[in-house]
Residue frames relative to the residue before (quaternion, step in Angstrom):
aa qw qx qy qz dx dy dz
M 1.0000 0.0000 0.0000 0.0000 0.00 0.00 0.00
T 0.4811 -0.6767 0.4803 0.2826 3.55 -0.99 0.79
D 0.4843 -0.6517 0.5010 0.2997 3.55 -0.98 0.88
L 0.4716 -0.7087 0.4491 0.2714 3.59 -0.75 1.04
K 0.6949 0.4854 -0.2895 0.4446 3.61 1.09 -0.60
T 0.8359 0.2540 -0.0982 0.4765 3.58 0.92 -0.83
G 0.6745 0.5440 -0.3059 0.3943 3.58 1.01 -0.68
P 0.5790 -0.5704 0.4415 0.3801 3.55 -1.27 0.32
V 0.1307 0.7855 -0.5900 0.1336 3.56 -0.50 1.18
A 0.6231 -0.5227 0.4176 0.4051 3.51 -1.25 0.41
R 0.6716 -0.5298 0.3441 0.3871 3.55 -1.15 0.68
F 0.7131 0.4623 -0.2722 0.4513 3.60 0.91 -0.87
L 0.6733 0.4704 -0.3059 0.4815 3.60 1.26 -0.06
R 0.4797 0.6584 -0.4523 0.3630 3.59 1.22 0.10
E 0.6685 -0.5470 0.3344 0.3771 3.53 -1.14 0.65
P 0.6588 0.5012 -0.3574 0.4325 3.68 0.75 -0.76
E 0.6745 0.4832 -0.2982 0.4719 3.58 0.96 -0.83
L 0.6432 0.5116 -0.3195 0.4718 3.58 1.02 -0.77
R 0.6466 0.5036 -0.3232 0.4732 3.59 0.98 -0.77
E 0.6261 0.5164 -0.3394 0.4755 3.57 1.03 -0.74
A 0.6373 0.5230 -0.3264 0.4623 3.59 0.97 -0.84
M 0.6356 0.5183 -0.3297 0.4676 3.59 0.98 -0.83
E 0.6672 0.5008 -0.3026 0.4610 3.55 0.90 -0.89
L 0.6329 0.5239 -0.3284 0.4660 3.57 0.99 -0.81
L 0.6363 0.5181 -0.3261 0.4694 3.60 1.00 -0.78
F 0.6458 0.5194 -0.3255 0.4553 3.58 0.94 -0.86
F 0.7039 0.4571 -0.2707 0.4715 3.58 0.84 -0.99
A 0.6336 0.5260 -0.3360 0.4572 3.58 0.99 -0.79
Y 0.6631 0.4938 -0.3098 0.4695 3.59 0.91 -0.87
R 0.6269 0.5382 -0.3361 0.4521 3.59 0.97 -0.83
D 0.7321 0.4226 -0.2445 0.4750 3.57 0.81 -0.98
F 0.6071 0.5581 -0.3402 0.4519 3.59 1.09 -0.72
T 0.7473 0.3793 -0.2095 0.5038 3.57 0.97 -0.83
G 0.5197 0.6919 -0.3938 0.3100 3.57 1.19 -0.46
D 0.6509 0.5146 -0.3214 0.4563 3.57 0.92 -0.90
S 0.7076 0.4453 -0.2684 0.4785 3.56 0.83 -0.98
D 0.5832 0.5806 -0.3741 0.4275 3.61 1.08 -0.63
R 0.6570 0.5133 -0.3146 0.4538 3.57 0.95 -0.87
L 0.6664 0.4831 -0.3046 0.4793 3.59 0.93 -0.85
L 0.6476 0.5177 -0.3169 0.4606 3.58 0.91 -0.89
G 0.6323 0.5649 -0.3199 0.4228 3.56 1.01 -0.85
K 0.5988 0.5726 -0.3554 0.4327 3.58 1.09 -0.66
Y 0.7325 0.3898 -0.2132 0.5158 3.56 1.17 -0.64
G 0.5188 -0.6428 0.4110 0.3856 3.57 1.27 -0.08
Y 0.5220 0.6180 -0.4152 0.4161 3.58 1.20 0.51
G 0.2426 -0.7577 0.5866 0.1517 3.54 -1.31 0.29
R 0.7810 -0.3508 0.2422 0.4564 3.54 -1.32 -0.23
A 0.5929 0.5565 -0.3795 0.4413 3.60 1.06 -0.57
H 0.6282 0.5170 -0.3283 0.4798 3.59 1.04 -0.75
R 0.6319 0.5408 -0.3264 0.4490 3.56 0.98 -0.88
R 0.6782 0.4929 -0.3042 0.4522 3.57 0.85 -0.94
V 0.6403 0.5114 -0.3315 0.4675 3.61 0.96 -0.81
I 0.6724 0.4933 -0.2973 0.4648 3.58 0.83 -0.98
Y 0.6546 0.5197 -0.3180 0.4476 3.58 0.93 -0.87
F 0.7561 0.4111 -0.2402 0.4491 3.59 0.65 -1.06
V 0.5911 0.5138 -0.3825 0.4903 3.60 1.12 -0.42
G 0.6495 0.5177 -0.3108 0.4621 3.58 1.02 -0.77
R 0.6944 0.4649 -0.2691 0.4788 3.58 1.00 -0.79
N 0.7821 0.2329 -0.0989 0.5694 3.57 1.21 -0.55
P 0.0865 -0.8258 0.5544 0.0574 3.63 0.51 1.08
G 0.7861 0.2785 -0.2332 0.5002 3.55 -0.90 0.97
I 0.3658 0.7369 -0.4914 0.2858 3.58 1.26 0.13
T 0.3848 -0.7071 0.5383 0.2493 3.56 -1.06 0.71
V 0.6593 -0.4957 0.3803 0.4184 3.53 -1.27 0.33
S 0.6696 0.4947 -0.3174 0.4540 3.62 0.89 -0.83
E 0.6340 0.5111 -0.3345 0.4742 3.62 1.04 -0.67
L 0.6391 0.5150 -0.3165 0.4755 3.57 1.04 -0.77
L 0.6197 0.5354 -0.3321 0.4681 3.58 1.03 -0.78
A 0.6546 0.5191 -0.3127 0.4519 3.58 0.97 -0.84
I 0.6587 0.4914 -0.3111 0.4772 3.60 1.01 -0.74
L 0.7557 0.4252 -0.2196 0.4471 3.57 0.75 -1.08
R 0.1854 -0.8139 0.5213 0.1775 3.57 1.18 -0.61
I 0.4500 0.6185 -0.5021 0.4037 3.50 0.76 1.14
T 0.6236 -0.5450 0.3914 0.4012 3.56 -1.23 0.25
K 0.6299 -0.5166 0.4166 0.4034 3.54 -1.27 0.41
Q 0.6285 0.5542 -0.3279 0.4362 3.55 1.03 -0.82
S 0.6649 0.4932 -0.3048 0.4709 3.60 0.92 -0.88
L 0.6740 0.4809 -0.3010 0.4732 3.57 0.89 -0.90
S 0.6214 0.5650 -0.3421 0.4214 3.57 0.96 -0.83
R 0.6548 0.5155 -0.3066 0.4598 3.58 0.95 -0.89
V 0.6991 0.4616 -0.2657 0.4770 3.58 0.83 -1.02
L 0.6566 0.5195 -0.3090 0.4512 3.56 0.93 -0.91
A 0.6228 0.5385 -0.3377 0.4562 3.58 1.00 -0.79
Q 0.6604 0.5117 -0.3078 0.4553 3.58 0.99 -0.82
V 0.7120 0.4422 -0.2824 0.4667 3.61 0.81 -0.91
L 0.5956 0.5330 -0.3583 0.4825 3.59 1.18 -0.48
R 0.6794 0.5016 -0.2833 0.4544 3.56 0.88 -0.99
K 0.7014 0.4517 -0.2565 0.4880 3.59 1.07 -0.77
G 0.4997 -0.6983 0.4031 0.3166 3.59 1.26 0.01
L 0.4419 0.6881 -0.4633 0.3416 3.59 1.12 0.60
V 0.7645 0.1650 -0.0702 0.6192 3.55 1.19 -0.68
E 0.1151 -0.7691 0.6225 0.0878 3.54 -1.17 0.61
Q 0.3328 -0.7189 0.5776 0.1968 3.53 -1.24 0.59
R 0.0662 -0.7706 0.6328 0.0366 3.53 -1.04 0.83
P 0.4854 -0.6561 0.4790 0.3233 3.59 -0.99 0.72
G 0.5635 -0.6097 0.4434 0.3380 3.56 -1.18 0.62
A 0.5781 -0.6024 0.4275 0.3465 3.57 -1.15 0.60
T 0.7705 0.3280 -0.1848 0.5144 3.59 0.95 -0.81
D 0.7751 0.1446 -0.0826 0.6095 3.58 1.09 -0.67
R 0.2828 -0.8146 0.4870 0.1393 3.54 -0.15 1.30
R 0.5719 0.5857 -0.3868 0.4246 3.60 1.24 -0.20
R 0.6211 0.5321 -0.3452 0.4604 3.59 1.16 -0.52
R 0.2664 -0.7693 0.5651 0.1338 3.52 -0.88 0.99
H 0.1430 -0.7744 0.6137 0.0568 3.54 -0.79 1.08
L 0.2806 -0.7994 0.5200 0.1086 3.53 -0.79 1.10
H 0.0081 -0.7764 0.6291 -0.0373 3.54 -1.06 0.90
L 0.4559 -0.6399 0.5312 0.3170 3.56 -1.15 0.58
T 0.3838 -0.6625 0.5867 0.2636 3.53 -1.18 0.62
D 0.7068 -0.4010 0.3249 0.4837 3.60 -1.24 -0.06
A 0.6544 0.5018 -0.3111 0.4724 3.59 0.98 -0.84
G 0.6460 0.5177 -0.3136 0.4652 3.58 1.01 -0.78
R 0.6452 0.5085 -0.3139 0.4760 3.58 1.00 -0.82
A 0.6474 0.5183 -0.3241 0.4552 3.59 0.96 -0.81
L 0.6692 0.4788 -0.3015 0.4818 3.60 0.92 -0.87
E 0.6405 0.5199 -0.3286 0.4598 3.59 0.93 -0.86
Q 0.6547 0.5133 -0.3118 0.4590 3.58 0.95 -0.86
E 0.6552 0.5097 -0.3167 0.4590 3.58 0.93 -0.84
L 0.6679 0.4937 -0.2962 0.4716 3.57 0.93 -0.90
S 0.6887 0.4819 -0.2855 0.4604 3.58 0.87 -0.94
T 0.6066 0.5590 -0.3606 0.4353 3.59 1.02 -0.72
M 0.6392 0.5181 -0.3284 0.4638 3.59 0.95 -0.82
Q 0.7120 0.4540 -0.2654 0.4652 3.55 0.86 -0.96
M 0.6407 0.5090 -0.3315 0.4695 3.61 1.02 -0.70
R 0.5946 0.5587 -0.3602 0.4523 3.58 1.08 -0.66
R 0.6595 0.5006 -0.2997 0.4739 3.58 0.95 -0.90
L 0.6662 0.4918 -0.2997 0.4737 3.61 0.93 -0.90
S 0.6452 0.5345 -0.3190 0.4431 3.57 0.92 -0.89
R 0.6519 0.5087 -0.3050 0.4725 3.56 0.94 -0.90
A 0.6684 0.5027 -0.3004 0.4586 3.59 0.92 -0.90
F 0.6673 0.4844 -0.3076 0.4748 3.60 0.93 -0.84
A 0.6308 0.5280 -0.3407 0.4552 3.59 0.99 -0.76
E 0.6697 0.4853 -0.2960 0.4780 3.60 1.00 -0.78
A 0.7039 0.4849 -0.2657 0.4459 3.58 1.01 -0.81
G 0.5343 -0.6426 0.4039 0.3721 3.60 1.14 -0.44
T 0.7267 -0.5053 0.2846 0.3680 3.50 -1.32 0.40
D 0.6796 0.4864 -0.3032 0.4579 3.61 1.04 -0.62
A 0.5024 0.7040 -0.4041 0.2977 3.57 1.22 -0.38
M 0.6481 0.5409 -0.3444 0.4108 3.59 0.89 -0.82
D 0.6640 0.4865 -0.3135 0.4734 3.58 0.91 -0.84
G 0.6534 0.5066 -0.3087 0.4703 3.59 0.96 -0.84
F 0.6373 0.5229 -0.3186 0.4678 3.56 0.98 -0.83
R 0.6509 0.5187 -0.3121 0.4581 3.57 0.91 -0.94
R 0.6633 0.4956 -0.3058 0.4701 3.59 0.89 -0.90
L 0.6476 0.5205 -0.3147 0.4590 3.58 0.97 -0.85
M 0.6843 0.4760 -0.2945 0.4673 3.59 0.82 -0.94
L 0.6355 0.5173 -0.3284 0.4697 3.59 1.02 -0.77
G 0.6452 0.5196 -0.3170 0.4618 3.57 1.10 -0.63
I 0.6671 0.4967 -0.2959 0.4697 3.57 1.16 -0.57
I 0.7029 0.4713 -0.2892 0.4474 3.60 0.87 -0.87
G 0.6388 -0.5649 0.3814 0.3569 3.53 -1.26 0.45
E 0.7068 -0.4974 0.3325 0.3774 3.51 -1.33 0.54
D 0.6700 0.5151 -0.3142 0.4324 3.60 0.89 -0.91
D 0.6808 0.4654 -0.2954 0.4824 3.59 1.00 -0.72
R 0.5584 0.5860 -0.3907 0.4384 3.59 1.15 -0.51
A 0.6250 0.5515 -0.3327 0.4410 3.56 1.02 -0.82
R 0.6049 0.5612 -0.3446 0.4477 3.59 1.07 -0.74
F 0.7024 0.4596 -0.2689 0.4724 3.58 0.91 -0.89
A 0.6001 0.5367 -0.3607 0.4708 3.58 1.10 -0.59
A 0.6512 0.5037 -0.3113 0.4747 3.59 0.99 -0.82
Q 0.6434 0.5154 -0.3251 0.4633 3.60 0.97 -0.79
K 0.6501 0.5131 -0.3166 0.4624 3.57 0.98 -0.83
R 0.6445 0.5092 -0.3224 0.4705 3.61 0.99 -0.81
A 0.6530 0.5131 -0.3140 0.4601 3.59 0.96 -0.87
A 0.6543 0.5084 -0.3128 0.4642 3.60 0.97 -0.83
A 0.6487 0.5085 -0.3166 0.4696 3.59 1.01 -0.79
A 0.6584 0.5090 -0.3043 0.4635 3.58 0.99 -0.80
A 0.6552 0.5247 -0.3081 0.4478 3.59 1.10 -0.69
R 0.5994 0.5904 -0.3584 0.4045 3.60 1.18 -0.46
């Protein structure tokens, strides 16, 4: 591999550009989550609650073990957050059809409303950014993000893309 400081590399692979990209990611994440953080804070929730609500909403019927695999947090951390969203009536557990011991998670009406409000704020920010960046930006952004995330999560997005194409 070429040394980032001394070797011949493309302009976008030089250390100054990579550091700028890192900084842009930090600031983008701060601002992307900032709107939802303020709303969550009003209810005494944090980003862990947001992630649980988001992924349960995107995957109705997801099991606790599947959610753990997505979030990559400890059972103890998820248990604390899950207990709160269950107690507040944002998420409900239903027993599995074949194995009643497996807990399948679903958003309640209140959970769907909160998830929609949070996502609307974040989609508004993304929509504005894509509109400013131009029509090719979304594809480039998707490729960039897929390049950053791990191989196992890339497979999830490939499957989603195939499912969306099949549904058309």
